[in-house]
C-alpha positions in Angstrom: 1.9 -12.6 12.3 3.4 -12.6 8.8 4.5 -8.9 9.0 7.5 -8.9 11.4 6.9 -6.6 14.3 10.5 -5.5 14.0 9.9 -4.5 10.4 6.9 -2.4 11.3 8.8 -0.9 14.2 11.6 0.1 11.8 9.1 1.7 9.5 7.6 3.6 12.4 11.1 4.8 13.5 11.9 5.9 9.9 8.6 7.8 9.5 8.9 9.4 13.0 12.3 10.7 12.1 11.9 11.7 8.5 8.1 12.3 8.1 6.9 13.1 11.7 3.8 14.9 10.7 2.6 11.9 8.7 3.6 9.5 11.4 1.3 11.4 13.8 -1.5 11.1 11.3 -1.4 7.3 11.1 -4.5 6.0 12.9 -4.5 3.3 15.5 -5.1 -0.2 14.3 -8.3 -2.1 14.7 -9.1 -5.4 16.4 -8.9 -8.7 14.4 -12.5 -9.4 15.3 -13.6 -6.1 13.7 -11.7 -7.0 10.5 -13.4 -10.4 10.6 -16.8 -8.8 10.6 -15.9 -6.5 7.8 -14.5 -9.3 5.7 -17.6 -11.4 6.3 -20.0 -8.6 5.5 -18.2 -8.0 2.2 -17.5 -11.6 1.3 -13.7 -11.2 1.2 -11.2 -13.7 2.4 -8.2 -11.7 3.8 -4.8 -13.2 4.1 -2.9 -12.7 7.3 -0.9 -9.8 5.9 -4.1 -7.8 5.5 -5.0 -8.5 9.2 -1.4 -7.5 10.2 -1.6 -4.2 8.3 -4.9 -3.1 9.7 -4.3 -4.2 13.2 -1.0 -2.2 13.1 -2.4 1.0 11.6 -5.9 1.7 10.1 -5.1 4.3 7.5 -4.2 8.0 7.9 -6.1 11.0 9.0 -6.8 13.5 6.2 -7.8 16.3 8.6 -6.0 19.6 8.1 -3.9 18.8 5.1 -3.3 21.2 2.3 -2.3 18.6 -0.3 -2.8 14.8 -0.6 1.0 14.7 -1.3 1.4 15.2 2.5 -0.1 11.8 3.1 2.2 9.8 0.8 4.4 7.4 2.7 5.8 6.3 -0.7 4.7 6.8 -4.4 1.1 5.5 -4.6 1.3 5.0 -0.9 -1.5 6.7 1.0 -2.7 4.0 3.3 -6.5 3.3 3.2 -8.4 2.8 6.4 -10.2 -0.6 6.2 -13.5 1.2 5.6 -12.0 3.4 2.8 -10.6 0.2 1.3 -13.9 -1.5 1.4 -15.5 1.5 -0.3 -13.0 1.4 -3.1 -13.3 -2.4 -3.3 -17.1 -2.3 -3.6 -17.0 0.6 -6.1 -14.2 -0.6 -8.3 -14.3 -4.4 -8.1 -17.9 -5.2 -7.4 -20.0 -2.4 -8.9 -17.9 -1.1 -11.8 -15.9 -4.3 -12.3 -12.7 -2.3 -13.0 -10.6 -5.1 -11.6 -11.4 -8.7 -10.3 -12.8 -9.1 -6.8 -9.7 -11.2 -6.0 -7.8 -7.9 -5.5 -8.3 -5.7 -2.4 -7.0 -2.1 -2.2 -4.5 -1.1 0.5 -2.9 2.2 -0.8 -3.5 4.9 -3.3 -1.9 8.0 -4.7 -5.0 10.0 -3.8 -6.0 10.0 -7.5 -6.3 7.1 -9.9 -3.4 4.8 -8.9 -4.3 2.0 -6.4 -2.1 -0.6 -4.9 -4.0 -3.9 -4.4 -3.1 -7.2 -2.8 -3.9 -10.3 -4.8 -6.1 -12.5 -2.6 -6.6 -15.4 -5.1 -5.0 -18.4 -3.4 -5.0 -20.3 -6.8 -3.0 -17.5 -8.6 0.8 -17.7 -8.8 0.7 -14.0 -7.8 -1.1 -14.6 -4.6 -0.3 -12.0 -1.9 1.7 -9.8 -4.4 1.0 -6.1 -4.3 -0.3 -5.0 -7.7 -0.7 -1.6 -9.3 -4.0 -0.6 -10.8 -3.4 2.4 -13.1 -5.1 2.3 -16.5 -3.6 5.7 -17.6 0.0 4.7 -16.7 -0.2 1.0 -17.7 -2.5 1.4 -20.7 -4.7 -1.4 -19.3 -7.1 -1.9 -16.4 -5.3 -5.2 -15.5 -3.3 -4.8 -12.2 0.3 -5.8 -12.5 2.7 -6.9 -9.7 4.8 -4.0 -8.4 5.9 -5.5 -5.0 6.5 -9.2 -4.4 4.7 -9.1 -1.1 3.6 -6.6 1.6 6.8 -7.4 3.4 8.8 -6.5 0.3 6.8 -3.3 -0.1 7.6 -2.2 3.5 11.3 -3.3 3.1 11.5 -1.3 -0.1 10.0 1.8 1.6 12.4 1.6 4.5 15.4 1.1 2.1 14.3 4.1 0.0 14.2 6.4 3.0 17.5 5.1 4.4 19.3 5.5 1.1 17.8 8.9 0.4 15.7 7.9 -2.6 12.7 9.4 -0.6 12.8 12.7 1.3 10.5 15.5 2.1 10.2 19.1 0.9 7.6 21.3 2.5 6.1 18.1 4.2 5.6 16.5 0.8 7.3 13.3 -0.5 10.0 13.8 -3.1 11.5 10.8 -5.0 14.8 10.1 -6.8 13.2 8.0 -9.5 16.4 6.3 -10.5 17.4 5.3 -7.0 13.8 4.2 -6.3 13.8 2.0 -9.4 17.2 0.5 -8.5 16.1 -0.3 -4.9 12.6 -1.5 -5.8 13.6 -3.7 -8.7 16.4 -5.4 -6.7 14.0 -6.1 -3.7 11.1 -7.2 -5.9 12.7 -9.3 -8.7 9.4 -11.2 -9.5 7.3 -8.1 -10.0 6.6 -7.2 -13.7 6.2 -3.5 -13.1 10.0 -2.9 -12.7 10.7 -4.8 -15.9 8.5 -2.5 -17.9 9.5 0.8 -16.4 
């Protein structure tokens, strides 16, 4: 397991304390064998981090929400279930060819922005988390926003602990300056923070 179980436990504790309604909506993870079948059926080679994420939790329940903002763990951070992710992958990467099939979706903002993991082992950005947001970036090319999935989770935990993220009426609020400072320090190799 690449994703440290202590790191995931810390994230669970933070969410349970600060965002308990979202914590309760996180759905139970799925078996590695089921992920293998999905990967094989869609001709995708997942790295261990993808397995770790979906065996830990498999997305979030959308039932009974009044706003997608209630599902955000962090900006652009509504976790996909593996089947939602496959649907976006097939639609955006395979059918519409909006991004290369070496990227696989993990999170979204509920609208256009999608966080993708780079699965191209020959790419220097392998395993980085990249933002796909043509309207924000002015291009359809995903750019690195988190150095890894571990860095993403570490950033989220730090932002909650340092009050860069908080909730108002069960919806995520962000101190953009504090978020930038924390994220850019924890993700020094990600281009996104150099541009913003």
